[in-house]
C-alpha positions as CSV (number, residue, x, y, z in Angstrom):
1,M,32.5,6.1,-3.2
2,D,34.2,4.8,-6.5
3,A,32.7,4.2,-9.9
4,V,31.9,0.4,-9.4
5,E,29.8,1.2,-6.0
6,R,28.1,4.1,-7.9
7,A,27.1,1.7,-10.8
8,G,26.0,-1.0,-8.4
9,T,24.0,1.8,-6.9
10,H,22.4,3.0,-9.9
11,E,21.9,0.1,-10.9
12,T,19.6,-1.1,-8.1
13,D,18.2,2.0,-7.6
14,S,16.9,1.4,-11.4
15,R,15.9,-2.3,-10.6
16,L,13.8,-1.0,-7.5
17,A,12.1,2.4,-9.7
18,N,10.9,-0.2,-12.3
19,G,9.6,-2.9,-9.7
20,K,7.6,0.3,-8.5
21,R,6.4,1.1,-11.8
22,E,5.3,-2.3,-12.6
23,A,3.5,-2.4,-9.1
24,E,2.1,0.9,-10.2
25,V,0.7,-0.2,-13.5
26,L,-0.6,-3.6,-11.9
27,A,-2.6,-1.2,-9.5
28,V,-4.5,0.4,-12.1
29,L,-5.0,-2.6,-13.9
30,R,-6.7,-4.1,-11.0
31,S,-8.7,-1.2,-10.5
32,A,-10.2,-1.3,-13.4
33,Q,-13.6,-3.0,-14.6
34,E,-12.2,-4.0,-17.9
35,P,-8.7,-4.9,-19.8
36,L,-6.9,-1.4,-20.4
37,T,-5.1,-0.4,-23.6
38,P,-1.8,1.1,-22.8
39,R,-2.8,4.7,-23.6
40,A,-5.8,4.1,-21.4
41,V,-3.1,2.7,-18.0
42,R,-0.7,5.8,-19.3
43,E,-4.0,8.0,-18.6
44,V,-5.1,6.6,-15.3
45,M,-1.6,6.7,-14.2
46,D,-1.4,11.1,-14.8
47,D,2.2,10.5,-15.2
48,D,5.0,11.8,-17.2
49,L,5.4,8.1,-18.4
50,S,5.6,7.8,-22.0
51,Y,3.5,5.8,-24.1
52,S,6.5,3.3,-24.8
53,T,7.6,2.9,-21.6
54,V,4.2,2.1,-20.7
55,V,4.2,-0.6,-23.6
56,T,7.4,-2.0,-22.2
57,I,6.2,-2.1,-18.8
58,L,3.2,-4.2,-19.9
59,T,4.7,-6.4,-22.3
60,R,7.4,-7.4,-19.4
61,L,4.4,-8.0,-16.9
62,Y,2.5,-9.9,-19.9
63,E,6.2,-12.3,-20.3
64,K,5.7,-12.6,-16.5
65,D,2.5,-14.2,-16.8
66,V,1.4,-11.4,-14.4
67,L,-1.1,-10.0,-17.1
68,T,-3.5,-11.5,-19.8
69,R,-4.0,-9.8,-23.1
70,V,-6.5,-9.5,-26.0
71,P,-6.6,-7.7,-29.0
72,R,-8.2,-4.1,-29.2
73,G,-7.8,-2.2,-32.5
74,R,-4.6,-1.8,-33.2
75,A,-2.9,-2.4,-29.7
76,F,-3.5,-4.9,-26.9
77,A,-5.9,-4.6,-23.7
78,Y,-4.1,-5.7,-20.3
79,A,-5.6,-7.2,-17.1
80,P,-4.3,-9.3,-14.7
81,A,-4.0,-12.5,-14.9
82,T,-5.7,-13.4,-11.3
83,D,-6.5,-11.7,-8.2
84,E,-4.3,-10.9,-5.1
85,P,-4.9,-14.2,-3.5
86,G,-3.7,-16.1,-6.8
87,F,-0.5,-13.9,-6.8
88,A,0.4,-14.9,-3.3
89,A,-0.1,-18.4,-4.4
90,R,1.3,-18.3,-7.4
91,R,4.8,-17.0,-5.2
92,M,4.3,-20.0,-2.9
93,R,4.2,-22.2,-5.7
94,Q,7.4,-20.9,-7.3
95,A,9.3,-20.8,-4.1
96,M,8.3,-24.8,-3.5
97,E,9.8,-25.7,-7.4
98,E,13.2,-23.9,-6.5
99,V,14.0,-26.3,-3.4
100,P,14.1,-30.1,-4.4
101,D,13.5,-31.0,-0.9
102,R,9.5,-29.9,-0.8
103,E,8.8,-32.6,2.4
104,T,11.2,-30.4,4.4
105,V,9.9,-27.0,3.0
106,L,6.3,-27.9,3.7
107,T,6.9,-29.3,7.1
108,R,8.8,-26.1,8.0
109,F,5.8,-24.4,6.6
110,V,3.4,-25.8,8.5
111,D,5.4,-25.9,11.7
112,D,5.5,-22.1,11.3
113,L,2.0,-21.4,10.8
114,S,-0.3,-19.9,13.3
115,S,-2.7,-22.4,15.2
116,G,-5.5,-21.0,13.5
117,D,-3.8,-21.4,9.9
118,E,-2.7,-24.8,10.7
119,A,-6.3,-25.4,11.8
120,L,-7.6,-23.7,8.3
121,L,-5.0,-26.2,6.3
122,R,-6.3,-29.2,7.6
123,R,-9.8,-28.4,7.0
124,L,-9.2,-27.4,3.3
125,L,-7.0,-30.1,2.6
126,G,-9.7,-32.8,4.3
127,S,-12.1,-30.9,2.0
128,D,-10.0,-31.6,-0.9
129,L,-9.8,-35.1,0.0
130,D,-13.2,-35.8,0.7
131,S,-14.5,-34.5,-2.5
132,G,-11.7,-36.9,-4.5
133,R,-9.3,-34.2,-5.6
């Protein structure tokens, strides 16, 4: 393996590690009853992460609109911006925004749904239409 391949592998491993850390921090915040400060997140994680690393992870998640934050003393306390279904809906919406031909994307999405999911979607759309939304 040459230096370029090693550098690419290290870069990929680093990104995966960062994504894993973000997932771990998000899991801590989801299990909390209230927003947590970086110090509280670090204590719950019981890991060798430095305080500044936890702050960096929290700040990045906040900048990605994954977390909300409120002032608490000299720090911020962080909480998930939404629940798991909300994050899934956000990913679906972001995927839709990346493609100019939404009709084709939605058609293929519906074509790939199970009959049960298709019936659920039709029911949800019908109730939205009935309620004037």
